[in-house]
N, C-alpha and C positions, 0 to 999 in steps of 0.2 A: 557195257560201256555206257557212261552217263554223260550227256551234254546239258550244259546250263545256258540259256538264253534269256534275254529280257524282252518281255512282250508288253506293251502298254505299261511301263514301269515296274512290272512284276517280274520276279525270277520264275521261270518255267523249267522244269527238268524234263529231258527225254531220255528214256533208257532204250538202248539199242542192243538187242539180244541177237545172237547167232541162231541158226536152225537148231543146233544141239541144245543150246540154253533153253529156247522155247520147249523143246521136247522134255527136257529135264524138269521143267516146271511142273508138269503133271497135273495141271489144273485147267479150269475152263478158259482163262485168259490165255494161257500158253497155247492151248489147242486152237482157239479162234485165230490168234496171230500167226500160228504155224500154217494153218490151212490158207489163211488169206496172203500169205507171201506169193503164192503161185495160183492165180484164179482160173487156169485153164482146167477143164474137166478131167482130162487124164492125170494131171498133176494133183488135183484135189483128191482123186481117188487113191493114188499112190500115198498121198499124205495121210488120208483117212486110214489106210491099212497099217501105216506106222503108228497110228494113235489108238488102235483098237484096245490094247491093254490099259492105256491110260483112261480112255472113255468108260471102260468097264469099271474102273475104280472111282469114277466121279459120283457124287451124290446124285440122287434122283432129280433133285431140283436143277442142279448144274447140267446134268444130262438133258433135261427138258429144255433149258435155256439154249444149249449148244444145238439141239435139234431145230429149234425155231430159227436160230441164226443159219444153220445149214441149209434149211429149205429156201431161204432168201438167196443164198449164194448159188445153190445147186440148180434153181429154176430161173435164174436170171436170163432173159432173152427167149424164153420158151413160150409156146402157146398155152392157152388155158388148159387145153386137154392133156399136153405133155406135163404141165405143171401138176395137174391133179394126181397123175400116176406117180410122180417122184414124191409128192408130199404124203401120199398113202403109204409108200415104201418106208419113208422116215418115220411117220407116225405109228405105223403098225408092228414094226419090228422091235421086239423087246430085247433081243440080243444084238449087241453093237456089230459083231462080226457078220451076222446074217443080214444086217441093215446094209453094211458096206458092200457085201457081195451082191445083193439084189440092186442096190443103188448103181454099182458098176455096170451091171448088165442093162439096166434101164436106160442109163445115160448113153451107152454105146449104141442102143437101139435108136434113141431120140437123135444122136449126133450123126448117125449114118447118112441120112438123106441130105445133110448139109455138107458132108465130106465128098459126095459124088460130083 
């Protein structure tokens, strides 16, 4: 769906895509916006799992950009110690599915004290 609005006398277009359409894009932009729809940790992990195949198909440069963005999203509100562990997982895992699995475990460990 496309919306056209005027801002400061200029026409600006907004594209609104469904979750399915974002997944079907199969690129960096689609992946970022898909994850960004639900910023809670459990939902981020669920969405990462759905993106594994597409992330594996990304160019090395796009995957690197995605990982930088993911580190910012995944570590928001964490302590420096917690952030370091999460960043290490994202940086050091070469296989996307291994990264997602390790990230899920680490986030659950970090979240646990806050859930009690």
